[in-house]
N, C-alpha and C positions, 0 to 999 in steps of 0.2 A: 858805605862810609869809607872815606879816604883813609889810607894806611896811617898817616901821621895823626889824623883825628882819633882813630881807634887806639893807637899806640898811647896817645896822650890820655885818653879816657881810661884805658886799663891801668896806667901808672897812677892816675888819680884815684880810682876806686880801690885798687889793690886787691888783696885776698878777700876782704869781706864783700866787695862789690862783685867780684868774679863768682864767688860762691852763691850770692843772691841771684845773679843773672841766670846761672846754670840751673839753680833750684826752680826758678820761676818758669823758665823755658821748658823744663822737663815735665811739668804737670799742672801748672797753675794757668787757667785758660787765658788770662790777659797777658801772659809772658810770651805769646807766640811770635811777636814781632822782634825779639831780641836776636842778635847776629849769629848765634850758634857756632858752627863748625869754624867760621872765620875768626871768631873771638878766641876759641880754643887754640887754633893754629898760632895766632899771634901771640897769645899768652906763653905758649911753648917756645916760640922764637925769642920773646923777651927773656925767658928763663935762660936760654943759651947765652945771652948777653949779660947775665948776672943781676937782672932787674927783679926777677922772681927766683925762688928756690925750687928747682924741679922736684925735689923729694917732698917738699910740702904741697906744691901746686897739684901734682897728680893725684895723691890721695884725697886732697880737698875737693877738687872738681868731681872726682868719681863719687865721693860721698854725697855731694850736692845733687848729682844726677840720680843717684839712688833714692835719696830722700824726696826729690821733686817728683819722681814717678810714683812713689808710694803715696805722696800727698794727693796726687791726681787720681789714683786708684780709689782711695778712701772717700775722696770727694764724690767720684762717680757712684761708689756703692751707696753712699748716704743720700745723695740727691736723687739718684736713679733716673728713670725715664722723664722725670719732671724737667731735667735740664734741656730735653728736646723741645720743651714748650717755651723756653726762654726766647724773648724777642731779640732781634738784632740790635746791637748798639755799637758804640764807638770801639769797644774792646771785645766784641763777640759777634760772630756771624753763624747762623745755623749751618751754612754750607761747610764750615770747618769741621764741625762735629759729624756731619753726614759723611764728608770725605773720610774722616778717621774711621767711622764705623764700617764703610765699604772696604777700606784698606785692611781692617781687622777681620772682617768676614772673608776676605780673599786669602789672607796669609795665615790666619789662625794665630796661635801663640807666638810664632816667629815675628808677628807684627810688632811685638814689644821690642824686639832687638832691631828689626829693620827700620822702624819708625824713627829711631834715634837719628838716622841720617837724612831725614826728610823734614824740611821746614813746615811748620804749622801741624803737620800729622804727629810729629813727636810730642807736641804739647797735649794734643787731644786723645792719642792712642791709650794712655794709661786711665783716662777718664772713661773711655768706652769699655775698657777691661773691667773697671769697676761696676759699670752699669750692667754689664752682661753677667756679672757675678763669676768671673774667672777665679778659679781656686787661688787664694792668695799665695800659698807656698810655690805653686807653679809660676804665678806672676812675678814673684820676688826673684826666682831663679833666672828668668829671662831678663828681668830688670837689671840685675847685677851683671849679667853677660853683656847687655847693651851699654851699660855705663862704662864697663871696662873698655869695650871696643871704641866707643865714641868719646867719652870724657877722657879717659886715659889715653887711648890710641891716637886721636887727633892731636892732643897737646903734645904727646911724645914725638910725633912726627915733626911738628913745628920745632921742637927742641933739637932733635936729631939733625934735621937740615940745617938749622942755625949753627950747629956745631961743626958740620962737615962741609958746608957750602959757603966759602968766603963771599961776602957781600950779598947774601941772599936778600937782605932787607931792601935792597935796591929794586928788587922785583916783586915785593910783596903785594903790591896793589894788583897786578895782573894775576898772581897766585890766589889772592882772595876772590877775585872775580871768577877765576876758574873753579874754585871751590863752590862758589854760589851757583854757578851754571851746573856743575856736576850734581849738586844736591836737588836742583830744580828739575832735571831731566826725568827722574822717576815720577815726580808729581805730575808732570805734563803727560807722561805715558799713562799713569793711572786715570787722569782726567779724561784722556782720549778713549781709554778703555771703557770707562763708565758711560761716556756719550755714545759709543758704539753699541753698548749693551742696551741703553735706553732707546736708541733708534731702532734696534732690532725687535724690541718688544712692542713697538707702536704698530 
């Protein structure tokens, strides 16, 4: 999404829209397509320009990330393995869930933190944690940690750079593209690792 489109959208939806988007992307399976880190960074930048209040924005987005992951966990815990039997649709593909499960198995409980920075995986990782019955107290601790690093951290970076770097908004489009690229690299690495593992087992 172009910078000006994203800025206009965030100004339009305001705090309620940002809260809802972060909540959905954090653990509701049809929210995987939302812009994630680029949205948080842009919201932080807008806060540096006085459009949002950073002291409202950071707690709000952190809370949304925590609640979204918790919703995903309890959805996974209630639905369980039946979710793996769900057919592909416009808003769901089995490969997303399988990818998140492989990521969880490879990284253990740290996957709850690391997944925050990975598109698609961040939406399905808490669902997988619920399916495998991770102890909720443990899950919640890593959930909060990830929400602080991602929801608060990325937003604050946008705010800080907006405060310290004059005219940074002129370069926001390439910055957003760089963020998207950086978050996709781990996904590609994980995909290649799984392909190599599958080929080795043949």
